[in-house]
C-alpha positions as CSV (number, residue, x, y, z in Angstrom):
1,X,35.3,-13.3,12.2
2,X,33.2,-16.1,10.6
3,X,31.6,-17.0,14.0
4,X,30.6,-13.3,14.6
5,X,29.0,-13.2,11.1
6,X,27.1,-16.5,11.8
7,X,25.8,-15.1,15.0
8,X,24.6,-11.8,13.5
9,X,22.9,-13.4,10.5
10,X,19.9,-14.9,12.4
11,X,19.4,-11.6,14.2
12,X,19.4,-9.6,11.0
13,X,17.0,-12.0,9.3
14,X,14.6,-11.9,12.3
15,X,14.6,-8.1,12.2
16,X,13.7,-8.1,8.5
17,X,10.9,-10.6,9.1
18,X,9.2,-8.6,11.8
19,X,8.8,-5.4,9.9
20,X,5.6,-3.7,10.9
21,X,2.5,-4.1,8.8
22,X,0.8,-1.1,7.1
23,X,-1.7,0.7,9.2
24,X,-5.0,1.3,7.4
25,X,-7.5,3.8,8.8
26,X,-11.0,4.1,7.3
27,X,-11.8,7.8,6.8
28,X,-15.3,7.8,5.2
29,X,-17.6,5.9,2.9
30,X,-20.5,7.2,0.7
31,X,-23.1,5.2,-1.2
32,X,-23.7,6.9,-4.6
33,X,-27.4,7.3,-5.1
34,X,-26.9,8.2,-8.8
35,X,-24.8,5.0,-9.3
36,X,-26.8,2.1,-7.7
37,X,-24.7,-0.5,-6.1
38,X,-21.6,1.6,-6.0
39,X,-19.9,3.4,-3.2
40,X,-16.8,5.6,-2.6
41,X,-14.4,4.7,0.3
42,X,-11.6,6.8,1.5
43,X,-8.7,5.3,3.6
44,X,-5.5,6.6,5.0
45,X,-2.5,4.2,4.8
46,X,0.7,4.4,6.8
47,X,3.7,2.3,5.8
48,X,6.2,2.0,8.7
49,X,9.9,1.9,7.5
50,X,10.5,-1.2,5.5
51,X,6.8,-2.2,5.4
52,X,5.2,-3.8,2.3
53,X,1.9,-5.3,1.3
54,X,1.3,-8.8,-0.1
55,X,0.1,-9.2,-3.7
56,X,-3.6,-8.3,-3.7
57,X,-6.5,-6.9,-5.7
58,X,-8.8,-4.1,-4.7
59,X,-11.8,-4.9,-6.8
60,X,-12.2,-1.1,-7.2
61,X,-10.9,1.9,-9.0
62,X,-8.2,3.1,-6.6
63,X,-6.8,6.6,-6.6
64,X,-3.7,7.0,-4.5
65,X,-2.3,10.4,-3.3
66,X,1.0,10.4,-1.4
67,X,1.1,12.7,1.6
68,X,4.6,11.9,3.1
69,X,7.6,9.8,2.4
70,X,8.2,7.6,-0.7
71,X,6.4,4.5,-1.8
72,X,6.9,1.9,-4.6
73,X,3.8,0.8,-6.5
74,X,3.3,-1.6,-9.4
75,X,0.4,-3.5,-10.9
76,X,0.9,-6.7,-12.9
77,X,1.9,-5.8,-16.5
78,X,2.7,-2.2,-15.5
79,X,5.9,-0.4,-14.7
80,X,7.1,-0.1,-11.1
81,X,7.1,3.6,-10.0
82,X,8.5,5.4,-7.0
83,X,6.1,8.1,-5.7
84,X,6.8,10.9,-3.4
85,X,4.6,13.5,-1.6
86,X,2.1,15.1,-4.0
87,X,2.3,12.3,-6.6
88,X,-0.6,10.0,-7.6
89,X,-1.2,6.4,-8.7
90,X,-4.2,4.6,-10.2
91,X,-5.2,0.9,-10.2
92,X,-8.3,-0.5,-11.9
93,X,-10.7,-3.1,-10.5
94,X,-9.1,-5.9,-12.5
95,X,-5.5,-4.9,-11.7
96,X,-3.3,-7.1,-9.5
97,X,-1.3,-5.0,-7.1
98,X,2.1,-6.8,-7.1
99,X,4.3,-4.1,-5.4
100,X,3.2,-1.8,-2.6
101,X,5.9,-0.8,-0.2
102,X,7.7,1.9,1.6
103,X,10.8,2.9,-0.4
104,X,12.6,3.8,2.9
105,X,13.9,1.5,5.6
106,X,14.2,4.4,8.0
107,X,11.2,6.8,7.4
108,X,7.4,6.2,7.4
109,X,5.3,6.9,4.3
110,X,1.7,8.0,4.4
111,X,-0.9,8.2,1.6
112,X,-4.7,8.5,1.1
113,X,-6.6,6.1,-1.2
114,X,-10.0,6.9,-2.7
115,X,-11.8,3.7,-3.9
116,X,-14.9,3.5,-6.1
117,X,-16.3,0.0,-5.8
118,X,-19.3,-2.2,-5.9
119,X,-21.0,-1.9,-2.5
120,X,-21.0,-5.6,-1.8
121,X,-17.3,-6.2,-2.4
122,X,-14.5,-5.7,0.2
123,X,-11.6,-3.5,-0.7
């Protein structure tokens, strides 16, 4: 029994390490004439089952709307939340996004993000 467990452990670990990355699709961007140097960017994000993001910062006001599935979100100093279809999340330009992942290991999750940012900065 111990030999079987030892043989399965590397396979299970390899499967966990090759989880698919999130797929980000740019949808539109718009420079705000009445707010010089600012633009709005809309993206669609799909988290495959088990997918997660590394710790990051958006340098933008980020408004998240969940379309499908369930995601976990948290910014440093904030409370971790589980969001499902129809729920929203906000992060500010100075927030550090420490948790962003699919809550399911079997179903995908999809959401839309609308960002308001300085035109010169990446998101």
